[in-house]
C-alpha positions as CSV (number, residue, x, y, z in Angstrom):
1,X,0.0,0.0,0.0
2,X,1.3,3.5,-0.9
3,X,0.8,5.2,2.5
4,X,2.4,8.4,1.2
5,X,-0.1,8.8,-1.6
6,X,-3.0,8.5,0.8
7,X,-1.3,10.8,3.3
8,X,-0.8,13.8,0.9
9,X,-4.3,15.3,1.4
10,X,-3.8,15.1,5.2
11,X,-0.5,16.9,4.9
12,X,-2.1,19.9,3.3
13,X,-5.0,19.9,5.7
14,X,-2.5,19.9,8.6
15,X,-0.5,22.7,7.0
16,X,-3.8,24.7,6.7
17,X,-4.4,24.0,10.4
18,X,-0.9,25.2,11.3
19,X,-1.5,28.4,9.3
20,X,-4.7,29.0,11.4
21,X,-2.7,28.3,14.6
22,X,-0.2,30.9,13.4
23,X,-3.0,33.5,12.9
24,X,-4.6,32.6,16.2
25,X,-1.4,33.0,18.2
26,X,-0.3,36.1,16.3
27,X,2.9,34.6,15.0
28,X,4.2,34.1,11.5
29,X,6.1,30.9,10.9
30,X,5.3,30.8,7.2
31,X,6.6,32.9,4.3
32,X,5.0,32.2,0.9
33,X,8.2,32.0,-1.1
34,X,9.9,29.7,1.5
35,X,6.9,27.5,1.8
36,X,6.6,27.2,-2.0
37,X,10.3,26.5,-2.3
38,X,10.0,23.7,0.3
39,X,6.9,22.2,-1.4
40,X,8.6,22.5,-4.8
41,X,11.6,20.5,-3.6
42,X,9.1,18.0,-2.2
43,X,7.2,17.6,-5.5
44,X,10.4,17.4,-7.4
45,X,11.7,14.7,-5.0
46,X,8.5,12.7,-5.2
47,X,8.5,12.6,-9.0
48,X,12.2,11.9,-9.1
49,X,11.5,9.0,-6.8
50,X,9.1,7.5,-9.3
51,X,12.0,7.2,-11.7
52,X,14.7,6.2,-9.3
53,X,13.0,4.0,-6.7
54,X,14.1,0.9,-8.6
55,X,17.7,1.7,-7.5
56,X,16.9,1.0,-3.9
57,X,14.3,-1.7,-4.4
58,X,16.3,-3.8,-6.9
59,X,19.5,-3.7,-4.8
60,X,17.4,-4.6,-1.7
61,X,15.7,-7.4,-3.5
62,X,19.0,-8.8,-4.7
63,X,20.5,-8.6,-1.3
64,X,17.5,-10.2,0.3
65,X,17.7,-13.1,-2.1
66,X,21.4,-13.7,-1.8
67,X,22.5,-12.4,1.6
68,X,19.6,-13.0,4.0
69,X,20.5,-15.2,6.9
70,X,17.0,-15.3,8.3
71,X,13.5,-14.9,6.8
72,X,11.1,-12.9,8.9
73,X,7.5,-13.8,8.3
74,X,5.5,-11.0,6.7
75,X,2.3,-12.2,8.3
76,X,3.4,-11.9,11.9
77,X,3.0,-8.7,13.9
78,X,6.3,-9.2,15.8
79,X,8.2,-9.2,12.6
80,X,6.7,-5.8,11.6
81,X,7.7,-4.4,15.0
82,X,11.3,-5.7,14.7
83,X,11.5,-4.4,11.1
84,X,10.1,-1.0,12.2
85,X,12.7,-0.6,15.0
86,X,15.6,-1.9,12.9
87,X,14.6,0.4,10.1
88,X,14.8,3.4,12.4
89,X,18.2,2.2,13.6
90,X,19.5,2.1,10.0
91,X,17.9,5.5,9.4
92,X,19.7,6.9,12.3
93,X,23.1,6.0,10.8
94,X,22.1,7.2,7.3
95,X,20.9,10.5,8.8
96,X,24.0,10.8,11.0
97,X,26.4,10.1,8.1
98,X,24.3,12.5,6.0
99,X,25.5,15.2,8.4
100,X,29.1,13.9,8.8
101,X,30.2,13.2,5.2
102,X,30.4,15.7,2.4
103,X,28.9,13.5,-0.3
104,X,25.9,12.5,1.8
105,X,25.4,16.1,3.1
106,X,25.2,17.3,-0.5
107,X,22.0,15.3,-0.8
108,X,20.6,15.8,2.7
109,X,21.3,19.5,3.0
110,X,18.2,20.2,0.9
111,X,16.0,19.3,3.9
112,X,17.8,21.9,6.1
113,X,18.0,24.9,3.8
114,X,14.7,26.4,4.9
115,X,15.2,29.3,7.4
116,X,11.6,28.8,8.6
117,X,10.4,25.8,10.5
118,X,6.9,24.5,9.8
119,X,5.0,21.5,8.4
120,X,6.0,22.5,4.8
121,X,9.6,22.0,5.9
122,X,8.8,18.3,6.4
123,X,8.0,17.9,2.8
124,X,11.3,19.6,1.7
125,X,13.2,16.5,0.5
126,X,16.2,15.7,-1.6
127,X,16.0,14.4,-5.2
128,X,19.5,12.8,-5.1
129,X,19.4,10.8,-1.9
130,X,18.7,7.6,-3.8
131,X,22.3,7.5,-5.1
132,X,23.7,6.2,-1.8
133,X,21.0,5.9,0.8
134,X,20.2,2.2,-0.2
135,X,23.5,1.1,1.3
136,X,22.4,1.8,4.8
137,X,19.4,-0.4,4.6
138,X,21.2,-3.6,3.3
139,X,21.4,-4.9,7.0
140,X,17.6,-5.3,6.9
141,X,17.9,-7.5,3.8
142,X,20.6,-9.6,5.6
143,X,18.1,-9.8,8.5
144,X,15.5,-11.2,6.1
145,X,12.9,-8.4,6.3
146,X,10.5,-9.1,3.4
147,X,10.4,-6.4,0.6
148,X,6.8,-5.5,1.3
149,X,7.5,-5.1,5.0
150,X,10.6,-3.0,4.2
151,X,8.7,-0.6,1.9
152,X,5.8,-0.3,4.4
153,X,7.9,0.5,7.5
154,X,10.0,2.9,5.4
155,X,6.8,4.8,4.5
156,X,5.5,4.7,8.2
157,X,8.9,6.1,9.4
158,X,8.7,8.9,6.9
159,X,5.0,9.7,7.9
160,X,5.9,9.9,11.5
161,X,8.6,12.5,10.8
162,X,6.0,14.9,9.3
163,X,4.4,16.1,12.6
164,X,7.6,17.0,14.4
165,X,8.3,19.9,12.0
166,X,6.3,22.5,13.9
167,X,7.0,25.3,16.4
168,X,3.5,25.1,18.0
169,X,4.1,22.0,20.1
170,X,6.2,22.4,23.3
171,X,8.2,19.8,25.1
172,X,6.2,16.6,25.7
173,X,7.5,15.4,29.1
174,X,8.6,11.7,29.3
175,X,8.1,11.3,25.5
176,X,11.2,13.4,25.0
177,X,13.2,10.5,26.4
178,X,12.0,7.9,23.9
179,X,10.7,9.5,20.8
180,X,11.6,12.2,18.3
181,X,9.4,15.2,19.2
182,X,9.0,18.6,17.8
183,X,11.2,20.0,20.5
184,X,14.3,17.8,19.9
185,X,13.8,17.9,16.1
186,X,13.7,21.7,16.2
187,X,17.2,21.5,17.8
188,X,18.2,19.2,14.9
189,X,17.3,21.9,12.3
190,X,19.3,24.6,14.0
191,X,22.5,26.2,12.8
192,X,23.5,27.3,16.3
193,X,26.8,25.6,17.3
194,X,25.1,24.2,20.5
195,X,22.6,22.2,18.4
196,X,24.4,21.5,15.2
197,X,24.7,17.8,14.1
198,X,22.5,16.4,16.9
199,X,19.3,14.4,17.2
200,X,19.4,12.2,14.2
201,X,16.6,9.7,15.0
202,X,13.6,9.3,12.8
203,X,11.1,7.9,15.3
204,X,13.2,7.0,18.4
205,X,15.5,9.5,20.1
206,X,17.0,6.6,22.1
207,X,19.7,6.1,19.4
208,X,20.9,9.6,20.0
209,X,21.0,9.1,23.7
210,X,22.9,5.8,23.3
211,X,25.4,7.1,20.8
212,X,26.1,10.5,22.3
213,X,24.4,12.7,19.7
214,X,21.5,14.0,21.8
215,X,21.0,17.7,22.6
216,X,18.0,19.1,24.4
217,X,16.3,22.2,23.2
218,X,17.5,25.0,25.5
219,X,15.1,27.9,26.3
220,X,18.2,30.1,26.8
221,X,19.4,29.4,23.3
222,X,16.7,30.2,20.7
223,X,17.0,28.1,17.6
224,X,18.1,29.7,14.4
225,X,17.0,27.6,11.5
226,X,18.9,27.0,8.3
227,X,22.4,26.0,7.2
228,X,25.7,27.8,7.7
229,X,26.1,28.2,4.0
230,X,22.8,29.8,3.1
231,X,21.0,28.7,-0.1
232,X,19.9,32.3,-0.7
233,X,17.6,31.1,-3.5
234,X,14.0,30.0,-4.0
235,X,15.0,27.6,-6.8
236,X,14.4,23.9,-6.1
237,X,16.8,22.7,-8.8
238,X,19.7,24.8,-7.3
239,X,18.6,23.7,-3.8
240,X,19.5,20.1,-4.9
241,X,22.8,21.1,-6.6
242,X,24.2,23.8,-4.3
243,X,26.5,21.7,-2.2
244,X,27.5,19.4,-5.0
245,X,28.5,22.6,-6.9
246,X,30.6,23.7,-4.0
247,X,32.3,20.3,-3.7
248,X,33.0,20.2,-7.5
249,X,34.4,23.7,-7.4
250,X,36.8,22.9,-4.5
251,X,37.8,19.6,-6.2
252,X,38.6,21.4,-9.4
253,X,40.7,24.0,-7.6
254,X,42.6,21.5,-5.5
255,X,46.3,21.1,-6.5
256,X,46.6,17.5,-5.4
257,X,44.7,14.7,-7.2
258,X,44.3,12.9,-3.9
259,X,42.4,15.9,-2.5
260,X,40.3,16.1,-5.6
261,X,39.1,12.6,-4.9
262,X,38.9,12.4,-1.1
263,X,37.0,15.7,-0.6
264,X,33.8,13.9,-1.5
265,X,34.2,11.4,1.3
266,X,35.8,13.5,4.0
267,X,33.9,14.9,7.1
268,X,31.4,17.6,6.3
269,X,33.1,21.0,5.8
270,X,36.5,19.6,5.1
271,X,38.3,21.4,2.3
272,X,41.8,21.0,0.8
273,X,44.3,23.3,2.6
274,X,45.3,25.1,-0.5
275,X,41.7,25.7,-1.6
276,X,40.7,26.9,1.9
277,X,43.5,29.4,1.9
278,X,42.8,30.8,-1.5
279,X,39.0,30.7,-1.3
280,X,37.9,31.1,2.3
281,X,34.3,30.6,3.2
282,X,32.9,33.2,5.7
283,X,30.3,31.8,8.1
284,X,27.5,34.2,8.9
285,X,27.4,35.8,12.4
286,X,24.2,34.4,13.9
287,X,23.8,37.6,16.0
288,X,23.4,39.4,12.7
289,X,21.3,36.7,11.0
290,X,18.7,37.8,8.5
291,X,16.5,35.5,6.6
292,X,16.8,35.4,2.8
293,X,14.0,37.5,1.4
294,X,13.0,39.0,-2.0
295,X,10.2,41.6,-2.1
296,X,7.1,40.5,-4.1
297,X,3.9,42.4,-4.6
298,X,0.6,40.7,-3.9
299,X,-0.2,40.0,-7.5
300,X,3.0,38.1,-8.1
301,X,2.5,36.1,-4.9
302,X,-1.0,35.1,-5.9
303,X,0.1,34.3,-9.5
304,X,3.0,32.0,-8.4
305,X,0.9,30.3,-5.6
306,X,-1.9,29.5,-8.1
307,X,0.5,28.2,-10.7
308,X,2.2,26.0,-8.2
309,X,-1.1,24.3,-7.4
310,X,-0.9,22.9,-11.0
311,X,2.3,21.1,-10.2
312,X,1.0,19.7,-7.0
313,X,-1.9,18.3,-9.0
314,X,0.4,16.9,-11.7
315,X,2.7,15.3,-9.1
316,X,-0.3,13.7,-7.4
317,X,-1.5,12.5,-10.8
318,X,1.8,10.8,-11.5
319,X,1.9,9.2,-8.0
320,X,-1.6,7.9,-8.4
321,X,-1.0,6.4,-11.9
322,X,2.6,5.4,-11.7
323,X,2.0,1.7,-12.1
324,X,0.1,2.3,-15.4
325,X,2.4,4.9,-16.9
326,X,5.3,4.1,-19.1
327,X,8.8,5.3,-18.4
328,X,8.5,7.8,-21.2
329,X,5.4,9.3,-19.5
330,X,7.1,9.5,-16.1
331,X,10.1,11.1,-17.7
332,X,8.0,13.6,-19.5
333,X,5.9,14.3,-16.4
334,X,9.1,14.9,-14.4
335,X,10.4,17.2,-17.1
336,X,7.2,19.3,-17.0
337,X,7.4,19.6,-13.2
338,X,11.1,20.4,-13.2
339,X,10.7,23.2,-15.8
340,X,7.6,24.5,-14.0
341,X,9.1,24.7,-10.5
342,X,12.3,26.2,-11.9
343,X,10.3,29.0,-13.7
344,X,8.3,29.7,-10.6
345,X,11.5,29.8,-8.5
346,X,12.9,32.4,-10.9
347,X,9.7,34.4,-10.5
348,X,9.9,34.3,-6.7
349,X,13.5,35.6,-6.9
350,X,12.4,38.5,-9.2
351,X,15.1,37.7,-11.7
352,X,15.4,40.2,-14.6
353,X,14.5,37.4,-17.0
354,X,11.6,36.1,-14.9
355,X,9.0,37.3,-17.5
356,X,10.9,35.6,-20.4
357,X,11.2,32.4,-18.4
358,X,7.5,32.4,-17.6
359,X,6.6,32.9,-21.3
360,X,8.8,29.9,-22.1
361,X,7.0,27.8,-19.5
362,X,3.6,28.6,-20.9
363,X,4.8,28.2,-24.6
364,X,6.0,24.7,-23.7
365,X,2.4,23.7,-23.2
366,X,1.9,23.7,-27.0
367,X,4.4,20.9,-27.8
368,X,3.3,19.2,-24.5
369,X,-0.2,19.0,-25.8
370,X,1.2,16.8,-28.7
371,X,3.9,14.9,-26.7
372,X,1.8,13.9,-23.7
373,X,-0.5,11.5,-25.6
374,X,2.4,10.1,-27.6
375,X,4.3,9.3,-24.4
376,X,1.2,8.0,-22.7
377,X,1.1,10.7,-20.1
378,X,-2.6,11.0,-20.7
379,X,-5.0,9.7,-23.4
380,X,-5.3,11.5,-26.8
381,X,-8.4,13.6,-26.5
382,X,-9.6,16.9,-27.9
383,X,-10.6,17.9,-24.4
384,X,-7.0,17.5,-23.2
385,X,-5.9,19.9,-25.9
386,X,-8.6,22.3,-25.0
387,X,-7.9,22.1,-21.3
388,X,-4.1,22.5,-21.6
389,X,-4.3,25.4,-24.1
390,X,-7.1,27.1,-22.0
391,X,-4.8,26.8,-19.0
392,X,-2.1,28.6,-21.0
393,X,-4.5,31.3,-22.1
394,X,-5.8,31.9,-18.6
395,X,-2.3,32.0,-17.2
396,X,-1.3,34.5,-19.9
397,X,-4.2,36.7,-18.8
398,X,-3.0,36.4,-15.2
399,X,0.5,37.2,-16.3
400,X,-0.8,40.3,-18.1
401,X,-2.4,41.4,-14.9
402,X,1.1,41.3,-13.3
403,X,2.6,43.1,-16.3
404,X,3.5,46.4,-14.5
405,X,5.8,44.7,-12.0
406,X,7.2,42.0,-14.3
407,X,7.8,44.4,-17.2
408,X,9.8,46.7,-15.0
409,X,12.0,43.8,-13.9
410,X,12.5,42.3,-17.4
């Protein structure tokens, strides 16, 4: 069962509830651009996962067939409990190494880039984690956890982690000793030196207490969310590439070939001595910390928000029909979403070429109307043509209504 697919509507309901709680308490934990950026990375991650999930599933299935020393029964409740606990243990080490090794931080850093902390942050996920994350779950295959159980407990683990991304829930007494809670996970998302690289558990905080990586949220040290090398962008594609780009630049500049290779696998933040001397990185002073912000007028915000709803719908469509869609259809769907969220990110950043990029996005719907039925993304139908081109026309009218602001920027 695809638990994530069925949970998506509840995610958005709970985000709406949190927004109401913000309003009721007179606080503001949401900014439109940041929330859309987080949700964009989530949509991009989900659709990328439709194309890449075979990497983890195939390697797990092969390991299960050839390396399993036991065979846990899929029809016994105790086996599910064992699998759930063991999965979280493996997740702890994946998560910890994701903070402690450059190549893994390059993927995981996406989840930490938001300088706000709310339920939309929970959906901010990497699109490149599939490259290496499967390695950490091979012990479950050796243990003989059936594939269906593995997939299910992985989804349940991820679902649990959604609710802890909020500032509205205080410390929860004795639960803080056993489980990951909003309080100890807020500390995990901090860039304060006190909290940095702590509290890695997904469901159980006991792993952190056992292995010395626990840090309690301190009322005297308010959490500053984000990463020490700020993303300073609303673009989800750049969010996934930022730290890879930094590693690549340092590897290219390094004088020794050994440094060019090992930088990828060294502890997070390690840089070759010659590169660090010539290209120093200045860490921001948290006492002077200011969140990344780009001024947007109300018309632009409404336009981008409504356009983004289209990509949420398309992502949900792909998730719902993934088993019946061809690889070509999934690739095309991913391409449409990637282009769309990139263009909307450009608009949120008020780039000088935002208007041109938006016109390219809308113009791309013309070839899409022909390509989608050919690839099998949706059936050939005059209504599909009419719907897609009507959407482009309505969007063009909306874009015209924003013309004063956008024309000045172009």
